[in-house]
C-alpha positions in Angstrom: 0.3 0.1 -0.2 1.5 3.4 -0.6 1.8 6.4 1.3 1.5 8.3 -1.6 3.3 8.8 -5.0 4.6 12.2 -6.6 7.7 13.7 -8.4 10.7 14.6 -7.1 13.1 16.0 -9.4 11.5 17.2 -12.8 13.0 19.0 -16.0 13.3 19.3 -19.5 14.8 15.4 -20.3 14.5 13.7 -16.6 11.8 13.4 -13.9 12.5 10.9 -10.3 9.3 9.2 -9.3 9.1 8.4 -5.6 6.3 6.3 -4.2 6.2 5.6 -0.4 5.2 2.3 0.2 4.2 0.8 4.1 6.2 -2.4 4.9 5.0 -5.6 6.6 2.5 -5.9 9.1 1.4 -1.9 8.1 -1.1 -2.8 6.0 -1.0 -5.2 4.6 2.0 -4.7 2.9 5.1 -6.8 1.3 7.8 -7.5 3.8 11.3 -5.7 3.7 13.9 -6.5 5.4 15.9 -6.6 9.1 18.9 -4.7 9.2 21.0 -5.3 12.6 18.2 -6.3 14.6 15.3 -3.4 13.7 12.8 -4.4 11.6 11.6 -1.5 8.1 8.2 -0.1 8.9 8.6 1.5 5.2 9.9 2.4 2.8 10.9 5.1 -0.4 11.0 4.0 -4.3 13.1 5.9 -6.4 12.1 5.1 -10.5 13.6 8.0 -12.8 12.1 8.6 -15.6 12.4 9.8 -19.2 11.3 13.3 -20.7 8.1 11.2 -21.4 7.2 11.2 -17.7 7.0 7.3 -18.6 10.1 5.1 -19.6 12.9 3.6 -17.0 15.7 5.1 -18.1 18.3 4.3 -15.0 18.3 2.2 -11.7 15.5 1.6 -9.7 16.6 2.7 -5.6 14.6 1.5 -2.3 15.5 3.4 1.5 14.2 1.5 4.1 13.6 3.4 7.6 12.6 1.5 10.5 10.1 2.9 13.5 12.2 6.3 14.1 12.9 7.3 10.7 16.8 5.9 10.3 18.0 4.9 7.0 18.7 1.0 7.9 19.1 -0.1 3.9 19.5 1.6 0.6 18.7 -0.8 -2.4 19.6 0.0 -5.8 20.0 -2.1 -8.9 22.6 -2.9 -10.1 24.3 -3.7 -13.9 26.7 -5.8 -14.8 26.6 -5.8 -18.7 25.1 -9.3 -18.9 21.3 -8.1 -18.4 21.1 -9.0 -15.1 20.0 -6.6 -12.1 21.9 -7.5 -9.3 20.8 -5.5 -6.5 23.3 -3.2 -4.1 23.0 -3.3 -0.6 24.3 -0.9 1.8 23.2 -1.9 5.7 23.7 1.0 8.3 22.8 -0.4 11.8 22.2 2.0 15.1 23.5 1.3 18.6 21.0 1.1 21.1 20.7 3.6 23.6 21.9 2.4 27.3 
């Protein structure tokens, strides 16, 4: 289930579609990863679009956030030249409060 979808950037040649999505357990949404024991609650999916506003023209990326709205994972669609889109992950773990 989407929170909202709107363009982040637009210009004469490109734009980016933003989708704010819930993770599982919230309004019946799809599963999201757990990073360092912190379960994701929501994510932002960014899709670069050509000037026609429809054609995808770059890698899709997803940023996952925990219940404290901290970014805990960035997932970017990779490219290895073979036609397979392997995901690239950057995880962030936070110390717990004493």
